[in-house]
Wavefront OBJ file of the C-alpha trace (Angstrom):
o trace
v 152.779 8.109 126.397
v 149.595 9.553 127.931
v 151.507 12.330 129.706
v 153.293 13.335 126.509
v 150.006 13.369 124.553
v 148.380 15.472 127.261
v 151.248 17.946 127.281
v 151.196 18.221 123.483
v 147.420 18.737 123.579
v 147.724 21.447 126.242
v 150.525 23.101 124.275
v 148.435 23.159 121.100
v 145.440 24.472 123.037
v 147.598 27.277 124.436
v 148.987 28.099 120.968
v 145.457 28.502 119.596
v 143.768 30.128 122.612
v 146.395 32.652 123.764
v 146.055 34.899 120.670
v 142.273 34.923 121.123
v 142.582 35.867 124.797
v 145.102 38.554 123.873
v 142.713 40.088 121.300
v 139.844 40.077 123.820
v 142.077 41.727 126.431
v 143.259 44.327 123.905
v 139.673 45.133 122.838
v 138.586 45.551 126.467
v 141.491 47.938 127.093
v 140.534 50.026 124.052
v 136.946 50.265 125.267
v 138.071 51.243 128.785
v 140.333 53.949 127.321
v 137.491 55.292 125.170
v 135.192 55.426 128.205
v 137.928 57.150 130.229
v 138.380 59.731 127.440
v 134.627 60.293 127.308
v 134.477 60.869 131.076
v 137.519 63.186 130.939
v 136.106 65.351 128.148
v 132.715 65.353 129.891
v 134.323 66.652 133.064
v 136.213 69.333 131.103
v 132.867 70.550 129.740
v 131.118 70.343 133.141
v 128.868 67.492 131.994
v 127.770 64.379 133.830
v 127.065 61.790 131.149
v 124.470 59.268 132.230
v 123.830 57.627 128.848
v 126.827 56.710 126.674
v 127.553 55.061 123.334
v 131.035 53.771 122.624
v 132.120 52.543 119.209
v 135.328 52.598 117.207
v 134.495 55.829 115.374
v 132.097 57.631 117.722
v 131.680 58.372 121.419
v 128.396 59.864 122.583
v 127.486 61.022 126.059
v 124.164 62.472 127.158
v 123.793 64.667 130.216
v 120.077 64.363 130.955
v 120.040 67.054 133.629
v 121.829 69.700 131.551
v 120.091 68.504 128.354
v 123.396 68.404 126.456
v 124.866 65.854 124.086
v 128.629 65.329 123.881
v 129.898 64.034 120.521
v 133.502 62.829 120.287
v 135.238 61.574 117.146
v 138.267 59.449 118.149
v 139.454 59.187 114.542
v 139.766 63.001 114.334
v 142.172 63.443 117.252
v 139.344 63.313 119.839
v 137.550 66.322 118.344
v 134.390 66.981 120.306
v 131.233 69.054 120.170
v 128.647 69.808 122.830
v 125.096 70.234 121.560
v 122.399 71.933 123.574
v 119.332 69.734 123.071
v 116.988 72.562 124.029
v 117.867 74.174 120.681
v 117.074 71.002 118.702
v 113.661 70.998 117.027
v 113.714 67.609 115.310
v 115.908 64.553 114.799
v 116.000 62.097 111.914
v 117.982 58.949 111.070
v 119.327 58.888 107.523
v 120.562 55.713 105.918
v 122.070 56.130 102.466
v 122.245 53.030 100.245
v 124.802 52.332 97.553
v 123.651 53.583 94.132
v 124.354 50.188 92.520
v 122.765 48.053 95.240
v 119.998 49.580 97.325
v 120.072 46.681 99.803
v 123.546 47.623 101.084
v 124.015 50.620 103.370
v 126.766 53.100 102.518
v 126.317 55.433 105.497
v 124.133 55.986 108.550
v 123.747 59.340 110.257
v 121.556 61.049 112.806
v 120.576 64.558 111.727
v 119.659 67.043 114.445
v 117.707 70.037 113.165
v 117.949 73.228 115.206
v 115.305 75.924 115.686
v 116.894 78.453 113.353
v 115.968 78.026 109.699
v 119.253 79.106 108.127
v 121.488 76.549 109.854
v 122.113 73.188 108.264
v 121.404 70.120 110.445
v 124.089 68.763 112.742
v 125.082 65.382 111.365
v 126.312 62.610 113.658
v 127.820 59.880 111.501
v 127.322 56.426 112.988
v 128.572 54.456 109.987
v 130.448 55.298 106.795
v 131.557 52.544 104.464
v 134.654 54.519 103.441
v 135.922 54.796 107.032
v 134.841 51.544 108.662
v 135.779 48.075 107.612
v 135.032 46.507 110.992
v 131.592 47.835 111.931
v 128.342 46.267 110.903
v 126.058 48.748 109.101
v 122.825 47.279 110.450
v 124.208 47.337 113.998
v 125.109 51.017 113.658
v 121.666 51.739 112.149
v 120.064 50.252 115.272
v 122.341 52.412 117.451
v 121.384 55.553 115.484
v 117.696 54.724 115.859
v 118.193 54.183 119.604
v 119.798 57.618 119.960
v 117.083 59.191 117.833
v 114.484 57.773 120.260
v 116.475 59.016 123.276
v 116.790 62.521 121.819
v 113.142 62.597 120.712
v 112.084 61.653 124.236
v 114.209 64.539 125.574
v 112.638 66.933 123.057
v 109.080 65.973 123.956
v 109.720 66.148 127.723
l 1 2 3 4 5 6 7 8 9 10 11 12 13 14 15 16 17 18 19 20 21 22 23 24 25 26 27 28 29 30 31 32 33 34 35 36 37 38 39 40 41 42 43 44 45 46 47 48 49 50 51 52 53 54 55 56 57 58 59 60 61 62 63 64 65 66 67 68 69 70 71 72 73 74 75 76 77 78 79 80 81 82 83 84 85 86 87 88 89 90 91 92 93 94 95 96 97 98 99 100 101 102 103 104 105 106 107 108 109 110 111 112 113 114 115 116 117 118 119 120 121 122 123 124 125 126 127 128 129 130 131 132 133 134 135 136 137 138 139 140 141 142 143 144 145 146 147 148 149 150 151 152 153 154 155 156 157
C-alpha cells in the first residue's frame, strides 16, 4: 500500500510540476532568442552592446564606446533604430496616467530630445496598456528611469 501511495503521489507531483517547468523552459528560450537577435542586429550595425535591456516588447542595447543606442521592437517585425547619443541634448521619463484614475499608469516612455529645435523627441515606449497585458507598469517605469540615468550619465560625460 505504501508503494502505491508513493507512486500516486509522485505521479500527481509530476502532473502539477511538469507544466510549470515547461513554462519556465519556454520563457528562458524566448529570452535567449531575444538576446541572440539583439546581438545579431548589433553586429549588423557594427555595435558592441555592453548594457542591454530585454523585455517582451522592447530590446535595448547601449554601445558605450561608440555612444550609440540600439532600439529594437520585437512586436514590429524586429524593427530597429540606432540613435547617436552625442546628438541627444536631454532625456525625460514620461508616465501617462489613465484619465479616470490617476493612480494607474497607461503608458511609460523615455523621450530623447535632440539638439535641433525642429525635430520632435525620439520616444522609446517601455509600457503601453493597450499592447501589454503581461508587463507590470511600475516595473517598466523603473526600467525607463534606469535607462534615463544611464543616458544622462553618458550625456554629462
